[in-house]
C-alpha positions in Angstrom: -57.6 -48.9 10.0 -54.9 -50.7 7.5 -55.2 -53.6 5.5 -52.5 -55.7 7.0 -52.9 -59.2 5.7 -50.8 -59.8 2.5 -52.3 -61.8 -0.6 -50.7 -63.6 -3.0 -50.8 -60.6 -5.4 -47.1 -59.7 -6.3 -46.8 -56.1 -7.7 -43.4 -55.0 -9.1 -42.7 -51.2 -8.8 -39.9 -49.8 -10.9 -38.9 -46.3 -9.6 -36.3 -44.1 -7.6 -35.2 -44.4 -4.2 -35.9 -41.4 -2.0 -34.1 -41.3 1.1 -36.7 -39.3 3.2 -39.3 -41.9 2.4 -41.9 -39.3 1.0 -42.0 -40.6 -2.5 -40.7 -43.1 -5.0 -40.2 -47.0 -4.0 -40.6 -46.4 0.0 -43.9 -44.7 -0.8 -45.1 -47.3 -3.2 -44.3 -50.2 -1.0 -46.4 -48.4 1.7 -49.3 -48.0 -0.5 -48.8 -51.9 -1.9 -48.8 -53.0 1.6 -51.7 -51.0 2.6 -53.6 -52.5 -0.4 -53.1 -56.3 0.7 -50.2 -56.6 -2.0 -47.0 -58.5 -1.9 -44.3 -55.7 -3.3 -41.1 -56.3 -5.1 -39.2 -53.5 -6.4 -36.3 -52.4 -8.7 -34.4 -49.0 -8.2 -33.8 -46.7 -11.4 -31.9 -43.8 -9.5 -30.8 -43.4 -6.2 -31.7 -39.6 -5.3 -30.3 -37.2 -2.8 -33.3 -35.2 -1.3 -35.5 -34.7 1.8 -38.7 -32.7 2.1 -37.5 -29.6 1.5 -35.1 -29.8 -1.5 -33.7 -32.4 -4.5 -30.3 -31.9 -4.8 -29.1 -34.6 -7.4 -29.2 -38.5 -8.5 -27.0 -41.1 -9.6 -28.7 -43.3 -12.2 -28.7 -47.0 -12.7 -27.5 -48.5 -15.9 -29.7 -50.5 -18.2 -27.5 -53.5 -17.2 -28.2 -53.1 -13.4 -31.7 -52.3 -13.7 -32.1 -55.5 -16.0 -30.1 -57.5 -13.0 -32.7 -56.2 -10.5 -35.6 -57.1 -12.4 -34.8 -60.8 -14.2 -34.4 -62.8 -10.6 -37.9 -61.2 -9.4 -39.6 -62.1 -12.4 -38.4 -65.8 -12.6 -39.3 -66.1 -8.7 -42.6 -64.6 -8.8 -45.6 -64.3 -10.6 -46.3 -60.5 -11.4 -49.7 -59.4 -11.0 -49.2 -55.8 -11.9 -46.6 -53.3 -12.4 -46.3 -49.5 -11.3 -43.4 -47.4 -13.3 -42.1 -44.2 -11.9 -39.1 -41.8 -12.5 -37.2 -43.3 -15.7 -34.5 -40.5 -15.9 -32.3 -41.7 -19.0 -33.4 -43.1 -22.7 -31.3 -46.2 -21.9 -33.6 -47.1 -18.8 -36.6 -46.3 -20.7 -35.7 -48.6 -23.5 -34.5 -51.4 -21.2 -37.7 -51.3 -19.5 -39.3 -51.8 -23.2 -37.1 -54.8 -23.8 -37.8 -56.4 -20.6 -41.5 -55.9 -21.2 -41.1 -57.9 -24.8 -39.1 -60.7 -23.3 -40.9 -61.3 -19.9 -44.4 -60.8 -20.9 -45.3 -58.7 -17.7 -48.9 -57.3 -17.3 -48.9 -53.7 -19.0 -48.0 -51.2 -16.3 -49.3 -48.5 -14.6 -47.2 -45.4 -15.6 -46.4 -42.2 -13.7 -44.7 -39.8 -16.0 -42.3 -38.1 -13.3 -40.9 -35.2 -15.2 -39.9 -32.8 -12.6 -39.2 -32.6 -8.6 -41.8 -30.6 -6.7 -38.7 -27.9 -6.3 -38.3 -27.8 -10.0 -35.3 -30.3 -10.9 -35.4 -31.8 -14.1 -35.8 -35.5 -13.4 -35.8 -36.9 -17.3 -33.4 -36.0 -19.8 -35.4 -34.7 -23.2 -34.2 -37.7 -25.0 -35.8 -40.0 -22.4 -39.1 -38.3 -22.7 -39.2 -38.8 -26.5 -38.7 -42.7 -26.0 -41.0 -42.5 -23.1 -43.7 -41.1 -25.5 -42.9 -43.4 -28.7 -41.6 -47.0 -27.1 -43.1 -47.1 -23.6 -46.4 -45.2 -23.5 -48.1 -47.8 -25.8 -47.3 -50.4 -23.7 -48.8 -49.0 -20.6 -52.3 -50.1 -19.1 -52.5 -46.6 -17.6 -50.3 -43.2 -17.7 -51.2 -41.0 -14.8 -49.8 -37.3 -15.5 -50.6 -34.2 -13.5 -51.6 -31.1 -15.1 -47.8 -29.5 -15.5 -46.7 -33.3 -17.0 -49.9 -33.6 -19.6 -48.8 -30.1 -20.5 -45.1 -31.2 -21.0 -46.2 -34.1 -22.9 -48.7 -32.6 -25.2 -47.1 -29.0 -25.6 -50.6 -27.7 -24.9 -51.7 -25.0 -22.2 -54.2 -26.6 -19.7 -56.5 -23.9 -18.1 -59.9 -25.7 -17.6 -61.7 -28.9 -17.5 -62.2 -29.0 -21.3 -58.5 -28.8 -22.0 -57.8 -31.9 -19.7 -60.1 -33.8 -21.9 -58.2 -32.6 -25.0 -54.8 -33.4 -23.6 -56.1 -36.8 -22.7 -57.5 -37.3 -26.3 -53.9 -36.4 -27.8 -52.1 -38.6 -25.4 -54.3 -41.6 -26.3 -53.8 -40.6 -30.4 -50.2 -40.6 -29.5 -50.6 -44.4 -28.3 -51.6 -44.4 -25.0 -54.4 -46.9 -24.1 -55.6 -45.1 -21.1 -54.9 -41.9 -19.5 -55.7 -40.4 -15.8 -55.0 -36.6 -15.6 -54.6 -35.5 -12.0 -56.6 -32.0 -11.8 -55.4 -30.5 -8.6 -52.7 -28.3 -10.1 -55.7 -26.9 -12.1 -57.3 -26.1 -8.9 -54.2 -24.1 -7.6 -53.8 -22.2 -10.9 -57.5 -21.1 -11.2 -57.1 -19.5 -7.8 -53.5 -18.2 -8.3 -54.8 -16.3 -11.5 -57.7 -15.1 -10.1 -60.4 -16.7 -11.8 -63.0 -16.9 -8.8 -65.5 -14.4 -8.7 -67.4 -12.5 -6.1 -70.3 -14.7 -6.2 -70.6 -17.2 -3.4 -68.0 -20.0 -3.8 -69.0 -23.6 -4.9 -67.7 -26.4 -2.9 -64.1 -27.1 -4.0 -63.5 -30.1 -5.6 -60.6 -32.3 -6.6 -61.1 -33.5 -10.3 -59.6 -36.0 -12.4 -60.3 -37.2 -15.7 -60.0 -40.9 -16.9 -60.1 -41.5 -20.6 -59.8 -45.4 -21.3 -60.1 -45.9 -25.0 -62.5 -43.2 -25.3 -64.7 -44.3 -22.3 -64.8 -40.8 -20.1 -65.0 -41.1 -16.1 -64.6 -37.7 -14.1 -63.7 -38.3 -10.5 -65.0 -35.5 -8.6 -64.0 -35.6 -4.7 -63.4 -33.2 -2.0 -60.9 -30.7 -2.1 -58.6 -31.2 1.2 -56.9 -27.8 2.3 -53.6 -28.9 3.0 -49.8 -27.6 2.6 -48.2 -29.0 -0.4 -47.9 -32.7 0.0 -45.3 -35.0 -1.3 -45.9 -38.4 -2.7 -49.4 -38.3 -3.7 -48.7 -39.1 -7.2 -46.4 -42.1 -6.2 -48.9 -43.6 -4.0 -51.8 -43.0 -6.4 -50.5 -44.9 -9.4 -49.1 -47.8 -6.9 -52.5 -48.2 -5.5 -54.1 -48.2 -8.9 -51.8 -51.2 -9.8 -52.3 -52.7 -6.5 -56.3 -52.7 -7.6 -55.6 -54.3 -10.8 -53.5 -57.0 -9.4 -56.5 -57.6 -7.1 -58.9 -58.1 -10.0 -60.5 -54.9 -9.9 -61.3 -53.0 -13.4 -59.7 -49.8 -14.4 -62.4 -47.6 -13.4 -62.4 -49.1 -9.9 -58.8 -49.2 -9.1 -58.7 -45.6 -9.8 -61.9 -44.9 -7.4 -60.2 -47.1 -4.9 -56.8 -45.6 -5.2 -58.3 -41.9 -5.2 -60.1 -42.8 -1.9 -57.0 -44.2 -0.4 -54.7 -41.1 -1.2 -57.8 -38.7 -0.1 -57.6 -40.2 3.4 -53.9 -40.4 3.4 -53.9 -36.6 2.7 -56.7 -35.8 5.0 -55.2 -37.4 8.0 -51.4 -36.7 7.1 -49.4 -35.4 10.2 -46.9 -32.9 9.6 -43.6 -34.1 11.0 -41.3 -31.6 9.7 -41.1 -28.3 7.6 -43.0 -28.1 4.4 -44.2 -29.8 2.1 -46.2 -32.4 4.4 -45.2 -35.8 3.6 -48.0 -38.7 3.3 -47.5 -40.9 6.3 -50.1 -44.3 6.6 -51.9 -43.7 9.8 -54.3 -46.3 11.4 -57.1 -43.9 10.1 -56.1 -44.4 6.5 -59.3 -46.5 5.3 -59.3 -48.7 2.2 -62.6 -50.0 2.8 -65.6 -48.7 5.1 
């Protein structure tokens, strides 16, 4: 079942609008409500996409983003913040300014760099500003393997590389890094790294480096067609856990369980890839 009661924990999500509902603000809001939080939101970009393709976007200005966020911050006590796609350097720097002015809590940031179809979602200058100005303000950043490679310049082929990439990002200013290893599993299969020996049970492995304290989350690998929205919902769910008083490790664990169940029971409502839908069998607490 879904948790339906809304608590007093208000979580701000700053992300894109995806008209198909598979990612961005709509996915974030669904996850926050499932965790019992009160979502508030600001849009960074209006995208043109569906489950099959991404065809473009109209980005917000720094002024319009500020005009969305300030009234919300004045009305509500913001318990946690999740940040997704920030496509331009102006938007990255405006978020930094707003943090310094308003005293909002350190955000959970999902570094959205590319669409699943390969469309560039962040300008190069924005990535530089993200790394130097915004990343040090975050409570947690949540790159997947391709994003971690783009942010570090490394090639990641195994779990030891994941640990090294997390260390590098922390050395560059990140307080905590969660590298999501699903793409690593897919790569090892495509490169033929599996031997003729009996196959071990497949796992989804994510690595959390929180100030040098390492937690490796190993879970069941769920065989599904490509799924949209997992990164959005995971980072939003982590923010929800923090808003409700969980520590970071607990928040990541609860968020991973939530997304795993959403993937396991996601109905295929249209063409590939699958879009996550929260159903009444998505369980947060057994």
